[in-house]
N, CA, C and O of each residue as an XYZ file, in Angstrom:
840
protein
N      -9.152     -4.926     -1.279
C      -8.028     -4.052     -0.916
C      -7.218     -3.698     -2.158
O      -6.827     -4.579     -2.924
N      -6.971     -2.425     -2.351
C      -6.183     -1.986     -3.505
C      -4.692     -2.223     -3.250
O      -4.269     -2.450     -2.116
N      -3.907     -2.164     -4.329
C      -2.455     -2.346     -4.204
C      -1.844     -1.248     -3.353
O      -0.919     -1.493     -2.577
N      -2.369     -0.023     -3.502
C      -1.857      1.095     -2.702
C      -2.122      0.879     -1.215
O      -1.235      1.084     -0.386
N      -3.344      0.465     -0.880
C      -3.687      0.201      0.523
C      -2.827     -0.912      1.092
O      -2.376     -0.840      2.236
N      -2.600     -1.950      0.282
C      -1.747     -3.055      0.717
C      -0.323     -2.563      0.956
O       0.329     -2.965      1.921
N       0.154     -1.688      0.069
C       1.499     -1.138      0.223
C       1.655     -0.331      1.503
O       2.691     -0.396      2.165
N       0.611      0.436      1.851
C       0.636      1.221      3.092
C       0.715      0.291      4.299
O       1.469      0.544      5.239
N      -0.070     -0.789      4.266
C      -0.055     -1.759      5.364
C       1.318     -2.415      5.481
O       1.849     -2.576      6.580
N       1.886     -2.793      4.336
C       3.218     -3.426      4.325
C       4.254     -2.509      4.969
O       4.990     -2.921      5.865
N       4.301     -1.269      4.506
C       5.332     -0.343      4.988
C       5.157     -0.028      6.469
O       6.111     -0.111      7.243
N       3.931      0.335      6.863
C       3.710      0.731      8.260
C       3.924     -0.436      9.220
O       4.480     -0.257     10.303
N       3.482     -1.635      8.821
C       3.630     -2.792      9.710
C       5.095     -3.166      9.877
O       5.549     -3.393     10.999
N       5.845     -3.233      8.774
C       7.257     -3.602      8.865
C       8.076     -2.512      9.565
O       8.980     -2.809     10.346
N       7.751     -1.254      9.279
C       8.492     -0.164      9.920
C       8.274     -0.187     11.433
O       9.210      0.030     12.203
N       7.037     -0.449     11.853
C       6.726     -0.473     13.277
C       7.320     -1.692     13.965
O       7.828     -1.592     15.082
N       7.257     -2.849     13.298
C       7.746     -4.091     13.905
C       9.272     -4.123     13.937
O       9.865     -4.436     14.969
N       9.904     -3.802     12.816
C      11.371     -3.801     12.775
C      11.916     -2.675     13.643
O      12.944     -2.835     14.302
N      11.225     -1.531     13.644
C      11.510     -0.431     14.567
C      12.969      0.047     14.533
O      13.723     -0.223     15.467
N      13.369      0.744     13.479
C      14.757      1.221     13.367
C      15.244      2.013     14.582
O      16.392      1.858     14.999
N      14.383      2.859     15.152
C      14.799      3.660     16.303
C      14.994      2.796     17.551
O      15.744      3.169     18.454
N      14.320      1.639     17.604
C      14.506      0.729     18.733
C      15.794     -0.067     18.616
O      16.429     -0.384     19.622
N      16.183     -0.393     17.372
C      17.427     -1.142     17.142
C      18.641     -0.236     17.310
O      19.717     -0.692     17.698
N      18.462      1.040     17.016
C      19.568      2.005     17.022
C      20.359      2.038     18.336
O      21.589      2.007     18.286
N      19.711      2.099     19.517
C      20.489      2.129     20.760
C      21.322      0.857     20.978
O      22.435      0.916     21.500
N      20.765     -0.291     20.570
C      21.491     -1.557     20.693
C      22.714     -1.536     19.795
O      23.804     -1.938     20.202
N      22.525     -1.063     18.566
C      23.633     -0.957     17.609
C      24.728     -0.058     18.147
O      25.910     -0.392     18.061
N      24.338      1.091     18.706
C      25.320      2.032     19.237
C      26.073      1.430     20.422
O      27.272      1.659     20.584
N      25.366      0.661     21.245
C      26.001      0.038     22.400
C      27.020     -1.007     21.973
O      28.118     -1.081     22.525
N      26.645     -1.817     20.981
C      27.515     -2.903     20.540
C      28.713     -2.415     19.723
O      29.750     -3.077     19.680
N      28.569     -1.265     19.082
C      29.637     -0.777     18.204
C      30.326      0.465     18.756
O      30.992      1.187     18.014
N      30.173      0.715     20.040
C      30.698      1.951     20.632
C      32.209      2.085     20.499
O      32.725      3.200     20.415
N      32.928      0.959     20.478
C      34.394      1.010     20.394
C      34.911      0.820     18.964
O      36.119      0.715     18.754
N      34.013      0.776     17.991
C      34.421      0.547     16.607
C      34.639      1.866     15.869
O      34.106      2.907     16.253
N      35.425      1.798     14.816
C      35.601      2.963     13.947
C      34.338      3.144     13.109
O      33.530      2.223     12.994
N      34.168      4.325     12.526
C      32.983      4.592     11.715
C      32.922      3.657     10.515
O      31.842      3.225     10.113
N      34.086      3.344      9.941
C      34.129      2.439      8.788
C      33.642      1.053      9.181
O      32.885      0.423      8.442
N      34.074      0.581     10.336
C      33.660     -0.734     10.820
C      32.169     -0.742     11.161
O      31.480     -1.729     10.903
N      31.674      0.343     11.733
C      30.245      0.448     12.044
C      29.410      0.356     10.772
O      28.384     -0.322     10.740
N      29.867      1.054      9.711
C      29.139      1.038      8.441
C      29.099     -0.365      7.851
O      28.050     -0.810      7.385
N      30.236     -1.070      7.868
C      30.299     -2.435      7.343
C      29.392     -3.373      8.143
O      28.721     -4.235      7.576
N      29.381     -3.193      9.458
C      28.535     -4.019     10.329
C      27.062     -3.780     10.026
O      26.279     -4.727      9.953
N      26.684     -2.514      9.850
C      25.292     -2.168      9.549
C      24.854     -2.754      8.212
O      23.754     -3.296      8.102
N      25.710     -2.648      7.189
C      25.392     -3.189      5.861
C      25.210     -4.701      5.926
O      24.271     -5.242      5.342
N      26.105     -5.380      6.632
C      26.032     -6.841      6.753
C      24.752     -7.266      7.472
O      24.087     -8.215      7.057
N      24.413     -6.563      8.547
C      23.215     -6.905      9.323
C      21.950     -6.737      8.479
O      21.056     -7.582      8.521
N      21.879     -5.649      7.715
C      20.697     -5.385      6.888
C      20.586     -6.405      5.754
O      19.488     -6.874      5.455
N      21.706     -6.753      5.123
C      21.684     -7.738      4.037
C      21.235     -9.108      4.538
O      20.442     -9.785      3.882
N      21.740     -9.514      5.698
C      21.340    -10.804      6.276
C      19.852    -10.801      6.610
O      19.161    -11.796      6.393
N      19.362     -9.686      7.137
C      17.942     -9.568      7.461
C      17.087     -9.669      6.209
O      16.056    -10.343      6.213
N      17.511     -8.999      5.128
C      16.768     -9.029      3.864
C      16.698    -10.450      3.312
O      15.627    -10.918      2.924
N      17.833    -11.130      3.278
C      17.877    -12.502      2.752
C      17.023    -13.445      3.593
O      16.353    -14.326      3.055
N      17.047    -13.260      4.911
C      16.250    -14.109      5.803
C      14.763    -13.914      5.569
O      14.009    -14.884      5.488
N      14.336    -12.651      5.461
C      12.919    -12.369      5.229
C      12.458    -12.899      3.874
O      11.373    -13.471      3.770
N      13.276    -12.712      2.833
C      12.933    -13.217      1.499
C      12.826    -14.734      1.531
O      11.929    -15.304      0.910
N      13.733    -15.395      2.251
C      13.715    -16.859      2.365
C      12.403    -17.340      2.976
O      11.790    -18.284      2.478
N      11.977    -16.690      4.052
C      10.727    -17.089      4.702
C       9.512    -16.754      3.846
O       8.521    -17.484      3.863
N       9.581    -15.653      3.097
C       8.486    -15.298      2.194
C       8.316    -16.373      1.122
O       7.198    -16.795      0.827
N       9.438    -16.812      0.540
C       9.404    -17.785     -0.556
C       9.020    -19.180     -0.061
O       8.290    -19.901     -0.740
N       9.510    -19.558      1.117
C       9.285    -20.923      1.616
C       8.119    -21.012      2.601
O       7.911    -22.049      3.230
N       7.361    -19.926      2.732
C       6.265    -19.918      3.691
C       5.284    -21.057      3.494
O       4.919    -21.734      4.456
N       4.848    -21.280      2.252
C       3.889    -22.343      1.957
C       4.453    -23.716      2.289
O       3.739    -24.578      2.803
N       5.742    -23.920      1.995
C       6.382    -25.197      2.289
C       6.386    -25.467      3.789
O       6.148    -26.594      4.221
N       6.656    -24.436      4.577
C       6.650    -24.566      6.039
C       5.247    -24.911      6.531
O       5.086    -25.744      7.423
N       4.232    -24.271      5.950
C       2.853    -24.565      6.330
C       2.519    -26.035      6.099
O       1.956    -26.699      6.969
N       2.875    -26.538      4.909
C       2.563    -27.921      4.563
C       3.365    -28.905      5.410
O       2.845    -29.940      5.825
N       4.630    -28.579      5.664
C       5.502    -29.482      6.410
C       5.029    -29.681      7.840
O       5.066    -30.794      8.365
N       4.584    -28.594      8.470
C       4.157    -28.666      9.865
C       2.634    -28.588     10.032
O       2.130    -28.466     11.148
N       1.908    -28.660      8.909
C       0.441    -28.607      8.926
C      -0.067    -27.357      9.666
O      -0.937    -27.435     10.534
N       0.500    -26.221      9.295
C       0.126    -24.941      9.905
C      -0.792    -24.188      8.955
O      -0.556    -24.156      7.747
N      -1.834    -23.586      9.499
C      -2.727    -22.761      8.677
C      -2.344    -21.290      8.818
O      -1.760    -20.879      9.821
N      -2.679    -20.514      7.803
C      -2.382    -19.084      7.837
C      -3.134    -18.417      8.979
O      -2.615    -17.504      9.622
N      -4.367    -18.878      9.232
C      -5.169    -18.296     10.308
C      -4.518    -18.518     11.675
O      -4.540    -17.627     12.525
N      -3.940    -19.704     11.887
C      -3.245    -19.977     13.147
C      -2.037    -19.065     13.298
O      -1.743    -18.567     14.385
N      -1.338    -18.857     12.177
C      -0.162    -17.986     12.201
C      -0.562    -16.542     12.489
O       0.161    -15.812     13.166
N      -1.723    -16.137     11.968
C      -2.209    -14.780     12.241
C      -2.462    -14.595     13.737
O      -2.125    -13.557     14.307
N      -3.059    -15.609     14.369
C      -3.361    -15.519     15.801
C      -2.068    -15.433     16.607
O      -1.925    -14.576     17.479
N      -1.126    -16.333     16.305
C       0.164    -16.322     17.008
C       0.900    -15.013     16.745
O       1.470    -14.411     17.655
N       0.877    -14.581     15.481
C       1.525    -13.318     15.134
C       0.907    -12.151     15.881
O       1.611    -11.241     16.319
N      -0.415    -12.179     16.027
C      -1.100    -11.130     16.773
C      -0.645    -11.060     18.214
O      -0.450     -9.976     18.764
N      -0.474    -12.246     18.835
C       0.000    -12.302     20.232
C       1.421    -11.761     20.331
O       1.740    -10.977     21.225
N       2.283    -12.198     19.383
C       3.680    -11.747     19.378
C       3.744    -10.227     19.195
O       4.461     -9.534     19.917
N       2.984     -9.723     18.219
C       2.987     -8.287     17.947
C       2.509     -7.493     19.156
O       3.057     -6.441     19.484
N       1.462     -8.025     19.820
C       0.905     -7.313     20.971
C       1.942     -7.198     22.084
O       2.083     -6.142     22.700
N       2.668     -8.290     22.340
C       3.700     -8.277     23.378
C       4.824     -7.313     23.011
O       5.327     -6.575     23.858
N       5.215     -7.333     21.716
C       6.254     -6.413     21.258
C       5.789     -4.969     21.393
O       6.529     -4.104     21.863
N       4.545     -4.722     20.971
C       3.997     -3.365     21.037
C       3.897     -2.858     22.458
O       4.136     -1.681     22.730
N       3.536     -3.769     23.376
C       3.418     -3.370     24.785
C       4.783     -2.958     25.340
O       4.895     -1.952     26.039
N       5.819     -3.740     25.026
C       7.171     -3.393     25.476
C       7.615     -2.064     24.882
O       8.243     -1.249     25.558
N       7.280     -1.850     23.599
C       7.650     -0.595     22.950
C       6.883      0.571     23.569
O       7.419      1.670     23.717
N       5.619      0.320     23.931
C       4.795      1.362     24.545
C       5.364      1.779     25.899
O       5.206      2.923     26.325
N       6.028      0.837     26.568
C       6.676      1.132     27.844
C       8.081      1.690     27.649
O       8.786      1.985     28.614
N       8.485      1.832     26.354
C       9.825      2.350     26.008
C      10.931      1.491     26.596
O      11.938      2.002     27.084
N      10.728      0.155     26.542
C      11.760     -0.759     27.023
C      12.705     -1.079     25.879
O      12.276     -1.535     24.820
N      13.976     -0.842     26.093
C      14.993     -1.107     25.088
C      15.938     -2.185     25.591
O      16.337     -2.187     26.756
N      16.293     -3.104     24.696
C      17.244     -4.147     25.051
C      18.649     -3.617     24.867
O      19.018     -3.187     23.774
N      19.412     -3.645     25.901
C      20.789     -3.160     25.817
C      21.761     -4.285     26.156
O      21.542     -5.065     27.082
N      22.828     -4.346     25.389
C      23.836     -5.375     25.593
C      25.088     -4.733     26.169
O      25.614     -3.769     25.612
N      25.560     -5.267     27.278
C      26.734     -4.699     27.920
C      27.826     -5.754     28.021
O      27.587     -6.860     28.505
N      29.031     -5.409     27.560
C      30.171     -6.313     27.644
C      31.337     -5.519     28.220
O      31.779     -4.533     27.630
N      31.830     -5.955     29.371
C      32.878     -5.218     30.072
C      34.283     -5.587     29.604
O      35.190     -4.756     29.642
N      34.463     -6.832     29.163
C      35.778     -7.311     28.758
C      36.092     -6.834     27.338
O      35.399     -7.230     26.401
N      37.118     -5.994     27.151
C      37.459     -5.477     25.810
C      37.778     -6.588     24.819
O      37.397     -6.508     23.651
N      38.484     -7.637     25.286
C      38.836     -8.736     24.393
C      37.594     -9.510     23.971
O      37.463     -9.922     22.819
N      36.689     -9.698     24.919
C      35.434    -10.381     24.618
C      34.615     -9.571     23.617
O      34.003    -10.129     22.706
N      34.610     -8.256     23.794
C      33.885     -7.378     22.879
C      34.478     -7.442     21.476
O      33.750     -7.416     20.484
N      35.801     -7.526     21.401
C      36.491     -7.578     20.117
C      36.130     -8.859     19.372
O      35.856     -8.827     18.172
N      36.131     -9.988     20.085
C      35.795    -11.266     19.469
C      34.322    -11.311     19.053
O      33.975    -11.869     18.012
N      33.479    -10.724     19.873
C      32.040    -10.741     19.612
C      31.679     -9.865     18.422
O      30.724    -10.149     17.700
N      32.446     -8.798     18.221
C      32.130     -7.813     17.184
C      32.162     -8.403     15.779
O      31.469     -7.913     14.886
N      32.976     -9.473     15.570
C      33.084    -10.062     14.239
C      31.771    -10.692     13.785
O      31.489    -10.758     12.589
N      30.969    -11.157     14.746
C      29.700    -11.803     14.397
C      28.481    -11.014     14.856
O      27.354    -11.501     14.762
N      28.696     -9.817     15.343
C      27.593     -9.021     15.890
C      26.537     -8.690     14.830
O      25.361     -8.513     15.150
N      26.968     -8.610     13.557
C      26.024     -8.287     12.490
C      24.972     -9.383     12.326
O      23.830     -9.111     11.959
N      25.376    -10.634     12.606
C      24.442    -11.758     12.476
C      23.564    -11.857     13.709
O      22.337    -11.864     13.617
N      24.212    -11.935     14.872
C      23.498    -12.018     16.157
C      24.164    -11.064     17.133
O      25.378    -11.144     17.318
N      23.423    -10.170     17.762
C      21.957    -10.091     17.790
C      21.333     -9.098     16.816
O      20.111     -8.950     16.802
N      22.144     -8.405     15.989
C      21.573     -7.334     15.175
C      20.596     -7.850     14.117
O      19.416     -7.500     14.139
N      21.092     -8.694     13.178
C      20.213     -9.193     12.114
C      19.120    -10.083     12.685
O      17.934     -9.893     12.416
N      19.547    -11.061     13.480
C      18.620    -12.001     14.109
C      18.928    -12.032     15.594
O      20.039    -12.421     15.954
N      18.020    -11.647     16.478
C      16.600    -11.377     16.212
C      16.204     -9.901     16.250
O      15.012     -9.599     16.183
N      17.169     -8.955     16.355
C      16.802     -7.559     16.536
C      16.057     -6.994     15.315
O      14.972     -6.431     15.459
N      16.638     -7.143     14.120
C      15.995     -6.614     12.916
C      14.992     -7.620     12.357
O      13.824     -7.292     12.143
N      15.451     -8.830     12.126
C      14.611     -9.872     11.552
C      14.206    -10.848     12.656
O      14.763    -11.941     12.762
N      13.244    -10.449     13.466
C      12.788    -11.281     14.569
C      11.527    -12.046     14.219
O      11.083    -12.017     13.071
N      10.940    -12.734     15.199
C       9.711    -13.511     14.961
C       8.573    -12.667     14.404
O       7.814    -13.124     13.550
N       8.457    -11.428     14.891
C       7.388    -10.554     14.417
C       7.515    -10.234     12.948
O       6.537    -10.321     12.205
N       8.725     -9.859     12.509
C       8.953     -9.515     11.102
C       8.769    -10.735     10.205
O       8.195    -10.627      9.121
N       9.251    -11.891     10.648
C       9.114    -13.123      9.860
C       7.644    -13.505      9.712
O       7.187    -13.834      8.618
N       6.911    -13.459     10.820
C       5.479    -13.780     10.779
C       4.739    -12.806      9.874
O       3.891    -13.211      9.079
N       5.057    -11.535      9.995
C       4.419    -10.507      9.172
C       4.674    -10.758      7.695
O       3.766    -10.616      6.875
N       5.912    -11.135      7.345
C       6.268    -11.388      5.951
C       5.477    -12.563      5.379
O       4.973    -12.487      4.259
N       5.369    -13.651      6.149
C       4.653    -14.842      5.678
C       3.163    -14.557      5.509
O       2.563    -14.917      4.496
N       2.577    -13.910      6.508
C       1.134    -13.628      6.464
C       0.790    -12.671      5.324
O      -0.184    -12.894      4.604
N       1.575    -11.613      5.154
C       1.292    -10.644      4.091
C       1.510    -11.250      2.701
O       0.826    -10.880      1.746
N       2.460    -12.175      2.589
C       2.671    -12.862      1.305
C       1.430    -13.681      0.947
O       1.031    -13.742     -0.216
N       0.825    -14.305      1.955
C      -0.403    -15.070      1.728
C      -1.564    -14.146      1.369
O      -2.452    -14.525      0.605
N      -1.554    -12.938      1.919
C      -2.624    -11.977      1.644
C      -2.463    -11.298      0.284
O      -3.421    -10.741     -0.252
N      -1.253    -11.346     -0.272
C      -0.988    -10.707     -1.567
C      -1.655    -11.525     -2.672
O      -1.182    -12.604     -3.026
N      -2.747    -11.008     -3.208
C      -3.560    -11.767     -4.166
C      -3.139    -11.577     -5.623
O      -3.718    -12.201     -6.512
N      -2.159    -10.742     -5.881
C      -1.716    -10.514     -7.253
C      -0.205    -10.354     -7.297
O       0.454    -10.176     -6.272
N       0.327    -10.423     -8.517
C       1.774    -10.256     -8.694
C       2.206     -8.867     -8.256
O       3.281     -8.698     -7.681
N       1.360     -7.862     -8.532
C       1.688     -6.487     -8.141
C       1.810     -6.363     -6.629
O       2.717     -5.694     -6.134
N       0.899     -7.005     -5.885
C       0.952     -6.948     -4.428
C       2.191     -7.646     -3.886
O       2.808     -7.181     -2.927
N       2.551     -8.765     -4.505
C       3.750     -9.483     -4.071
C       4.999     -8.629     -4.318
O       5.921     -8.604     -3.502
N       5.009     -7.926     -5.466
C       6.128     -7.031     -5.777
C       6.176     -5.870     -4.781
O       7.251     -5.451     -4.351
N       4.998     -5.357     -4.422
C       4.906     -4.271     -3.438
C       5.426     -4.746     -2.081
O       6.092     -3.991     -1.372
N       5.124     -5.988     -1.719
C       5.601     -6.542     -0.449
C       7.124     -6.577     -0.403
O       7.730     -6.141      0.576
N       7.741     -7.096     -1.463
C       9.209     -7.148     -1.524
C       9.801     -5.741     -1.494
O      10.787     -5.486     -0.802
N       9.185     -4.826     -2.256
C       9.665     -3.440     -2.303
C       9.512     -2.771     -0.941
O      10.377     -2.000     -0.525
N       8.410     -3.064     -0.244
C       8.182     -2.490      1.080
C       9.219     -2.957      2.087
O       9.732     -2.163      2.875
N       9.529     -4.260      2.058
C      10.562     -4.802      2.948
C      11.900     -4.136      2.657
O      12.619     -3.735      3.572
N      12.226     -4.023      1.373
C      13.497     -3.405      0.965
C      13.559     -1.949      1.413
O      14.600     -1.489      1.882
N      12.444     -1.216      1.270
C      12.412      0.206      1.647
C      12.648      0.382      3.146
O      13.409      1.256      3.562
N      11.993     -0.453      3.956
C      12.161     -0.355      5.413
C      13.592     -0.697      5.818
O      14.153     -0.056      6.707
N      14.183     -1.694      5.177
C      15.552     -2.082      5.521
C      16.567     -1.026      5.064
O      17.609     -0.852      5.696
N      16.265     -0.326      3.975
C      17.134      0.780      3.548
C      17.082      1.899      4.591
O      18.106      2.491      4.933
N      15.880      2.180      5.088
C      15.740      3.175      6.161
C      16.516      2.722      7.392
O      17.180      3.525      8.047
N      16.427      1.416      7.704
C      17.182      0.860      8.833
C      18.678      1.105      8.659
O      19.365      1.503      9.600
N      19.176      0.863      7.443
C      20.605      1.062      7.168
C      21.001      2.518      7.365
O      22.035      2.808      7.966
N      20.178      3.435      6.860
C      20.461      4.867      7.009
C      20.470      5.259      8.481
O      21.331      6.017      8.927
N      19.490      4.729      9.240
C      19.402      5.041     10.671
C      20.629      4.527     11.421
O      21.185      5.233     12.262
N      21.051      3.297     11.118
C      22.204      2.724     11.824
C      23.488      3.484     11.505
O      24.287      3.765     12.398
N      23.682      3.812     10.238
C      24.900      4.532      9.849
C      24.925      5.930     10.467
O      25.974      6.411     10.895
N      23.757      6.576     10.509
C      23.696      7.930     11.064
C      23.190      7.963     12.489
O      22.683      8.990     12.940
N      23.319      6.843     13.217
C      22.742      6.713     14.556
C      23.219      7.787     15.536
O      22.428      8.308     16.322
N      24.498      8.112     15.488
C      25.035      9.104     16.414
C      24.360     10.460     16.262
O      24.000     11.099     17.251
N      24.192     10.896     15.013
C      23.574     12.198     14.756
C      22.087     12.186     15.105
O      21.554     13.173     15.613
N      21.413     11.050     14.825
C      19.970     10.962     15.083
C      19.678     11.049     16.576
O      18.747     11.742     16.988
N      20.476     10.342     17.395
C      20.269     10.359     18.847
C      20.441     11.769     19.401
O      19.666     12.210     20.250
N      21.461     12.474     18.915
C      21.691     13.847     19.368
C      20.534     14.754     18.972
O      20.152     15.645     19.730
N      19.971     14.525     17.772
C      18.882     15.370     17.272
C      17.586     15.137     18.048
O      16.932     16.094     18.462
N      17.212     13.865     18.246
C      15.961     13.532     18.924
C      16.052     13.700     20.433
O      15.099     14.129     21.082
N      17.215     13.354     20.982
C      17.357     13.372     22.432
C      16.674     12.159     23.055
O      15.945     11.436     22.375
N      16.905     11.940     24.317
C      16.345     10.771     25.012
C      14.818     10.813     25.027
O      14.169      9.787     24.825
N      14.243     11.986     25.262
C      12.783     12.116     25.299
C      12.181     11.835     23.933
O      11.167     11.142     23.840
N      12.781     12.355     22.876
C      12.292     12.122     21.518
C      12.306     10.662     21.145
O      11.368     10.170     20.518
N      13.376      9.948     21.526
C      13.466      8.518     21.241
C      12.354      7.751     21.934
O      11.758      6.852     21.341
N      12.067      8.099     23.189
C      11.020      7.397     23.946
C       9.641      7.682     23.363
O       8.793      6.791     23.314
N       9.411      8.916     22.920
C       8.122      9.261     22.317
C       7.905      8.460     21.037
O       6.830      7.897     20.830
N       8.927      8.408     20.174
C       8.824      7.655     18.934
C       8.611      6.177     19.213
O       7.839      5.524     18.510
N       9.277      5.638     20.219
C       9.134      4.243     20.590
C       7.693      3.939     20.987
O       7.139      2.913     20.592
N       7.092      4.826     21.766
C       5.716      4.612     22.232
C       4.708      4.705     21.081
O       3.746      3.939     21.028
N       4.932      5.639     20.170
C       4.030      5.778     19.018
C       4.058      4.511     18.169
O       3.008      3.998     17.781
N       5.264      4.004     17.877
C       5.379      2.789     17.080
C       4.837      1.584     17.829
O       4.295      0.665     17.213
N       4.976      1.574     19.155
C       4.417      0.491     19.960
C       2.908      0.450     19.852
O       2.317     -0.626     19.767
N       2.278      1.621     19.855
C       0.823      1.697     19.728
C       0.368      1.177     18.368
O      -0.633      0.466     18.273
N       1.101      1.533     17.324
C       0.774      1.055     15.976
C       0.877     -0.461     15.901
O       0.012     -1.116     15.318
N       1.936     -1.026     16.492
C       2.125     -2.480     16.494
C       0.981     -3.171     17.221
O       0.515     -4.218     16.773
N       0.520     -2.611     18.333
C      -0.572     -3.216     19.100
C      -1.878     -3.198     18.305
O      -2.659     -4.147     18.376
N      -2.116     -2.133     17.557
C      -3.319     -2.070     16.711
C      -3.246     -3.140     15.624
O      -4.230     -3.831     15.360
N      -2.071     -3.273     14.992
C      -1.872     -4.311     13.974
C      -2.074     -5.693     14.591
O      -2.632     -6.584     13.950
N      -1.624     -5.874     15.825
C      -1.748     -7.156     16.520
C      -3.213     -7.555     16.687
O      -3.579     -8.707     16.455
N      -4.048     -6.596     17.091
C      -5.479     -6.879     17.280
C      -6.112     -7.275     15.943
O      -6.913     -8.208     15.887
N      -5.756     -6.566     14.867
C      -6.298     -6.874     13.543
C      -5.885     -8.279     13.112
O      -6.718     -9.038     12.617
N      -4.628     -8.632     13.290
C      -4.122     -9.957     12.931
C      -4.835    -11.045     13.730
O      -5.243    -12.066     13.177
N      -4.980    -10.814     15.036
C      -5.561    -11.820     15.924
C      -6.992    -12.165     15.505
O      -7.335    -13.338     15.360
N      -7.812    -11.150     15.314
C      -9.221    -11.405     14.986
C      -9.401    -11.837     13.532
O     -10.369    -12.522     13.203
N      -8.463    -11.437     12.655
C      -8.516    -11.907     11.267
C      -8.270    -13.407     11.203
O      -8.802    -14.082     10.321
N      -7.475    -13.936     12.122
C      -7.232    -15.373     12.176
C      -8.271    -16.114     12.994
O      -8.613    -17.253     12.675
N      -8.781    -15.482     14.050
C      -9.733    -16.129     14.952
C     -11.088    -16.345     14.292
O     -11.717    -17.383     14.502
N     -11.550    -15.377     13.495
C     -12.860    -15.475     12.855
C     -13.013    -16.733     12.005
O     -13.955    -17.494     12.225
N     -12.120    -16.981     11.037
C     -12.236    -18.191     10.207
C     -12.137    -19.496     11.004
O     -12.812    -20.472     10.676
N     -11.303    -19.518     12.045
C     -11.178    -20.731     12.852
C     -12.473    -21.035     13.597
O     -12.888    -22.191     13.680
N     -13.107    -20.005     14.134
C     -14.381    -20.199     14.828
C     -15.467    -20.664     13.854
O     -16.288    -21.520     14.183
N     -15.455    -20.090     12.665
C     -16.431    -20.481     11.639
C     -16.281    -21.953     11.278
O     -17.277    -22.660     11.123
N     -15.030    -22.421     11.142
C     -14.800    -23.820     10.807
C     -15.218    -24.755     11.936
O     -15.698    -25.860     11.685
N     -15.033    -24.307     13.191
C     -15.421    -25.138     14.329
C     -16.939    -25.258     14.463
O     -17.444    -26.261     14.966
N     -17.671    -24.220     14.005
C     -19.127    -24.220     14.132
C     -19.816    -24.937     12.969
O     -21.024    -25.173     13.010
N     -19.055    -25.278     11.947
C     -19.653    -25.950     10.774
C     -20.067    -27.391     11.108
O     -20.584    -28.100     10.245
C-alpha cells in the first residue's frame, strides 16, 4: 500500500466514522439557547478534546495491547462489528438527539457539554478510537504515521468548520439532504467494517489451524 492510498483510507474512514453531519444536529440541539460566541468556544473545546484523546490512544495503543493481552487482529474484528452497527444506524438516518426542558438544567449542563456528549462519545467514540489504533498499527513507515496524524487533524478541522457553520449548512442541505448524506456515509462505514472484520478474522483462523 502506498502512502497516498493509506492517506485516502485514513481520511475517508475517519470522516465517515466521526461523521460531522451526524454530530451537527446534536450540537445544534445542545447549543440552541447559546450565543454564537459561546457556540464557537464550545465547538473549539470539543474538537481539541477529541484530538487529544485520539492522539493519546494512538500513542498508547501498543501499551494497551500488552496490558490486556489484546491482539490487533482481535481489535480489527471488534472494530468491524462496531463500525457495521454504526453504519447500519447511519444508513437508517438515525440521529441521536438530546432534549432538556429545564432551562436551569440546560445552563448547568452547557458548561461541560463540550466534553460530554460532544467530544466523547459523539466525535471521539469507540469507532474513531478503534480506527486510530488499528491504522497506527498498519502504518509501516514514518510517512504513513505522519499521514495518519494529519488525516485525523484534517477531519477534525472539517468538524470544527461544520459545527461553527451548522446553522447555514442545515438551511443549505435541508432535511432531505442531511438524510441522504447520512446514508451515503453509513454505507461507506459498513464497507470499511467488512474489510476490518475479515482482515482480522483471516490471521486468527490461520493461527488456529496451525
